[in-house]
BAFI-970008 format. One record per residue: x, y, z of N, C-alpha, C, O in turn. Coordinates in pm, whole numbers, plus 50000, padded with zeros to 5 digits. Atoms other than C-alpha are relative to their C-alpha. Example, Ala and Ser with C-alpha at 12.3 -4.5 7.8 and 13.67 -1.06 7.14 Angstrom:
2
500894988150000512304955050780500905012050000501945011850066 499184988149994513674989450714499235010950073499745022050090 
# end
This chain:
78
500164986649947116792589977774498585004749966498155003649851 501344994850025113312604977813500095013849939501025021449967 500004986950064112432634977605498955008750068497815004550087 500904990649933110872665077776498945004749902499225006649783 501094994750082107542677077645500205014949981500325022550078 499924985750030107852710377471498575004849981497855000049894 501364995050000104662729577533499765008949878500575017749847 500334991950117102992744077226499555014050043499195016350159 500494986449972102082780777203498534999950040498105007850124 501425001149965098422770677217499834995650145498995000950217 500055004649861099002751877543500415011350095499785013350199 499554989049916100902781377686498955011050008498745016850115 501054989850000098142805477582498834995850089498305004050164 501125004949919095462783777744500335001150149499485005150228 499594998949860097412782378072500035014650042499575018050152 499934985749968098032819878061498615005850021498395013450115 501374995149987094332827178008499354995250129498665002750198 500545005649875093362804078293500585007450120499865010950214 499354992949890095902821078520499455014150014499195018750125 500544986449997094632855578425498595000550058498235010050127 501345000749941091092845178514500084999150151499335005850222 499815001049855092272834878860500425013550058499945017650163 499524987049952094062868178896498875010250002498755017850098 501154990850005090962887778789499044997550116498445006950168 500895003749890088982868879055500645002950136500005001450240 499304997549875091582878379315500544987550065500954987750181 499535012849949092582842079358501484998549966501844991749870 498584999550031096332847579372500734986850022501734984249957 499385013249979097192812979506499864991449875500844985749828 500215008050121095622795579206500665006649879501114999649787 499284993050106097072822478977501464995549998501994991849893 498595003649991100582814579100500234985349961501154982249886 499875014350034100092776779079499854997849850500574989849790 500275001950142098742779778726501105006049914501554999649819 498994993450083101282804478588501334992350006502104992649909 498765007749988104122782378715499974987049921500964979849916 500075011450092102882754978482500685003449867501044994549790 499314995850122104412775478201501494997050015502044998250125 498575002949991107972765678117500825012650029500625023049966 499064989249973110632787878268501024999949886501584989449856 499014999950109112892799177982501344994550049501784997650160 498745006349958116132779277989501055009850052501755006850149 498984990649954118332810178024499695004950142500625007550219 500354996049863116402820378339500254988650098500754990850209 499775011649913116522785278483501494998650029501884995950142 498555001049984120292784578425500535011050094501395008450178 499564988949915120742818778589499584997850145500375000150236 500455002649863118652809678894500854989150063501284990350178 499155010949949120612777178932501385005450037501905002250143 498644994949978123942795778904500075009350120500975008150203 499904989649898123182824879135499284996950131499635002450235 500765002849879120702810079383500014985250040499634981850153 499885014249969121252772479364498814991649956497724996649930 501005009750045119332741479267498814999850095497664999250051 501105000749902117312740979589499015011449980497805009349983 500894988550022115942775979525499224998149871498025000749867 500675002150128115162767479163498854990050015497764992449965 501045010049980113222736679266498885005250091497705002650068 500994994649906111502754679554499045009749930497875010749967 500844990550073110212780879310498834993149930497774999149912 501095008050052108132753579148499645002149853498564998249810 500294997850142108362764078783500174987149920500874977849962 499875010850096108012739978493501395001449936501695011849877 498634999550050111592731778390500204991649873501334988149838 499925009050116110782711078079500855005649887501584998149822 499204994350109112352735377831501495000250036502344998249949 498605000549957115552737478035500544985849987501674983749944 499585014050013115692699578047500204996349853501154989249819 499865002850143115142697877671501275006449944501935000649858 498824992950051117932723177610501304994850060502294993149989 498765003549930120472711977870500174985150024501254980750061 499955014549982119642674777891499524995550136499515003150233 500455006049874118302651778157501165000250099502294997150063 498984999649896120202656078481500795013050006501785013950078 499274987250002121302691778411500045006750136500975014350165 500034993849867120332701978763501154994950088501635002250174 498955005649914122942679078916501405002249943502394997950003 498664997350059125762690578686500445013850033501535018049994 
# end
């Protein structure tokens, strides 16, 4: 079983700062792409899956590494 990478606070801060720079520049496309590199909290991923479905969760494009670490590999298909 592969283990999901848990992003450090430093990594999350660096991504957040990069995203904010894009937002300040008015570059909302790159802001959105960058901010979605941050892990979606597992409780939100679980709620989106439950209420909107796996397809919507995947379409949103968020980093799901923390949800995978918490719920296990293959949690989307269960």
